[in-house]
C-alpha positions, -999 to 999 in steps of 0.1 A, spaced: 524 908 432 504 884 454 526 857 471 517 821 468 502 806 499 518 778 518 499 750 535 473 760 561 480 745 595 447 758 609 428 739 583 446 707 590 446 708 627 408 710 626 407 676 609 435 662 630 414 670 661 385 651 648 406 619 646 426 624 678 401 641 702 367 627 693 343 628 723 331 596 739 297 581 735 277 582 767 243 567 776 213 588 778 198 617 759 218 642 740 228 671 763 230 708 755 267 705 752 264 678 725 244 698 700 240 734 690 204 743 684 197 757 650 190 795 648 161 809 629 185 826 605 204 795 594 182 767 605 213 745 605 217 717 631 253 714 643 264 680 654 294 667 673 304 631 668 291 622 702 257 636 693 256 619 660 263 585 675 237 591 702 211 599 675 220 567 657 215 547 689 182 564 697 164 568 663 180 548 635 152 526 622 173 495 619 187 499 654 151 502 667 141 472 646 168 451 663 158 465 697 122 453 691 136 418 683 151 417 718 117 427 732 100 399 712 125 374 726 118 385 761 81 381 757 87 346 743 103 336 776 70 346 794 50 326 769 71 295 775 72 300 812 33 299 813 35 262 805 51 256 839 25 276 859 -11 264 870 -38 268 844 -73 277 856 -104 282 835 -141 287 840 -162 266 817 -200 267 812 -221 245 788 -258 240 781 -264 207 763 -295 190 749 -292 153 739 -317 131 721 -310 93 718 -326 71 692 -329 43 717 -342 42 753 -319 47 782 -320 10 789 -311 0 754 -346 -13 745 -369 -2 716 -391 20 737 -394 58 733 -362 78 726 -343 91 755 -340 129 760 -318 148 784 -309 184 791 -278 193 811 -262 226 822 -227 225 837 -206 253 851 -172 245 867 -139 260 876 -112 237 861 -75 237 867 -43 218 862 -8 219 876 22 203 859 42 185 885 68 170 862 70 184 826 106 183 815 100 194 779 81 225 790 110 234 814 135 228 786 116 251 762 115 278 789 152 276 796 160 276 758 138 307 754 158 324 782 190 317 764 175 328 731 167 361 748 202 366 761 216 357 726 192 383 711 205 409 735 241 402 726 232 403 689 216 437 694 247 450 711 269 438 683 245 453 657 245 486 676 284 486 676 283 480 638 260 510 633 281 532 656 312 522 636 294 530 604 283 563 618 318 573 629 333 563 596 307 583 576 313 613 600 350 612 594 345 607 557 323 638 554 348 658 574 375 646 550 354 654 520 347 689 533 384 693 539 392 682 504 367 709 490 386 735 510 420 723 497 409 724 461 395 759 467 430 768 479 445 752 448 423 773 426 435 804 444 471 794 437 462 787 401 448 822 398 480 836 412 500 815 388 479 827 358 483 863 368 520 858 373 523 843 338 504 872 322 527 897 340 557 878 328 545 878 292 539 916 294 574 920 308 588 900 279 604 873 301 578 846 293 558 833 263 522 827 256 525 790 263 532 798 299 498 815 301 481 785 284 497 761 309 484 781 338 449 782 323 449 744 318 460 740 354 432 763 366 406 744 345 418 711 360 414 724 395 379 738 388 368 703 375 382 687 407 364 713 428 330 703 412 338 666 417 348 671 454 316 691 461 296 662 447 315 637 468 309 658 500 272 661 493 269 624 488 287 616 521 264 641 538 233 623 524 246 590 537 250 605 572 215 620 571 200 587 561 218 569 589 206 595 614 170 592 599 170 629 591 151 646 563 174 647 534 167 685 530 176 692 566 207 714 570 233 700 593 269 710 600 295 688 617 312 704 647 349 698 652 367 705 685 397 728 682 432 716 691 464 734 683 489 714 663 514 717 692 490 697 714 489 666 691 495 636 713 505 600 711 476 576 705 482 559 739 491 526 724 501 513 758 466 518 771 452 502 739 473 471 745 456 466 778 423 462 761 429 428 748 406 414 774 378 436 761 381 419 727 373 386 744 341 400 760 327 413 728 289 406 724 296 384 694 317 360 714 293 361 744 265 352 719 286 323 705 291 310 741 254 313 748 246 294 715 269 266 728 251 266 761 218 264 743 230 235 722 241 216 753 208 222 770 190 210 739 211 178 741 201 172 777 165 180 769 165 153 742 173 127 769 147 141 792 120 129 768 123 94 783 111 108 817 74 106 826 52 137 826 29 141 857 0 165 859 -25 172 887 -60 183 875 -94 190 890 -127 208 886 -154 222 909 -188 234 899 -226 229 896 -248 207 874 -285 211 865 -310 203 838 -313 239 826 -295 271 833 -308 290 863 -336 264 870 -329 264 907 -321 227 908 -283 228 908 -262 201 923 -226 205 934 -199 184 917 -162 181 918 -134 161 902 -97 157 912 -71 134 897 -35 129 887 -23 120 852 10 105 842 25 95 809 56 75 801 69 70 765 75 33 757 83 33 720 84 64 698 100 50 666 136 57 676 128 95 675 146 103 708 178 86 698 179 105 665 172 138 683 201 131 708 225 125 679 213 156 662 219 176 694 254 161 698 263 173 663 249 208 671 271 210 702 302 201 682 293 226 655 289 254 680 322 245 697 340 249 664 323 282 657 331 296 691 367 286 688 370 301 653 353 334 664 377 337 694 407 334 672 393 359 647 386 384 674 421 382 687 435 385 652 413 415 645 425 431 678 462 427 669 456 439 633 438 471 642 463 479 670 491 477 645 471 498 621 466 526 647 503 527 653 512 527 616 487 554 607 499 576 635 534 575 622 523 582 587 509 616 598 544 628 607 558 616 573 529 633 555 535 666 573 572 665 564 563 659 528 539 688 529 566 712 542 590 701 515 564 705 488 557 740 500 594 749 498 595 735 463 566 758 452 583 788 467 616 781 449 599 774 416 579 806 419 611 826 425 628 810 394 598 818 372 595 853 385 632 860 379 628 847 343 654 819 346 628 791 339 594 787 325 564 779 346 565 741 341 585 738 373 560 759 392 530 740 378 546 707 388 555 721 422 520 733 428 506 699 418 530 682 442 519 706 469 483 698 462 490 661 464 510 666 496 481 686 512 456 659 501 480 632 514 483 649 548 445 652 550 441 615 540 467 604 566 447 621 593 415 606 579 429 571 578 442 574 613 408 583 625 393 553 607 420 531 623 409 542 657 373 535 648 383 500 636 402 494 668 373 506 689 350 481 671 376 453 676 372 457 713 335 463 712 336 499 726 333 525 698 324 554 720 348 546 748 379 542 727 374 573 706 377 596 736 413 584 744 
């Protein structure tokens, strides 16, 4: 008679390794060691976590969209800088004029004139405070857009790691339920053997059949869940949904399971305060302060040097050109603008105060998130040991119940309950590992370094 299987440490250590020993995210293209090229026979692309995150960084459409926003902000700085540089143009015009009165203003014949002008014209802003302010604000906007992109990229990497772990968990659950079905088959065969031996009744067989049917239904559901999580991962990677991919998990023996290095994590508090979100908030505050100063600069004069040099004649290319030139300086000083400048200064003051409040609130939230996720990592790690102990006890319970049923001293209700407890314990152990992996990802996001933290 086939013996009931206990929990499978090999299966669980595979998933434990995913959470504890995920490789770090590095800059650059995906190397040979990161992916396994698909073979002609299987045409399946194998992905490590590191390779999946690199693909998200390099080809996810929304990541690339945010990257282009950074480029747009950079180009805007060049546009605004152009207002501080000399402007030179070449102008040419052929004009014909007819006046209804004579040149002297009398009633004689109408005055006619043809002129052709060609000149090189230019101007240099000597004092243009608002153009300078717009340029500096555009530079700060570019830096803010960079930090926003870095924050968005971390969000996508966090999402990618979570979906990666989720799909690994879902695949593990499919394997666990498949093992449950094998145990149910053994239970059904044992019940039939006991009925034939006259030490059990038909109801024991019926209970075993019900248990097997329940496991088969769960198996179908688990496969659907795993397929859906795989589709989510493909969409995030911008893969064709029909593309075959397989997630690669590094192998670690259960005896090599190690502490999550909480002491090292505690040293990362400073990283939480350099997250791109906080840097962007500080830059927003700098931008508001500059806008406040720029509002006051509007009372300063603007000064511009201008000039032109060219030729004049009656008609184009008539050989009767005369050289002409012009040079001058222009200044403008606002006298009364309807109290607009005072209103803009008060508006800028309010914007500065609002950004100060936002920056302070964000700093407090980041520190709280850091402490919360750090506690979560420690708690989830401890729960793995408890779940493993629960799994071992449930396995012993199944073995004792099987012996009692085989010896005919009890019906198979104890064995069915024991197998259900074992299935729950196996799923709980898998879930504990999965949640520990997610807690590490959450902590990595809290310090703004998803790839760097996952390697520890």
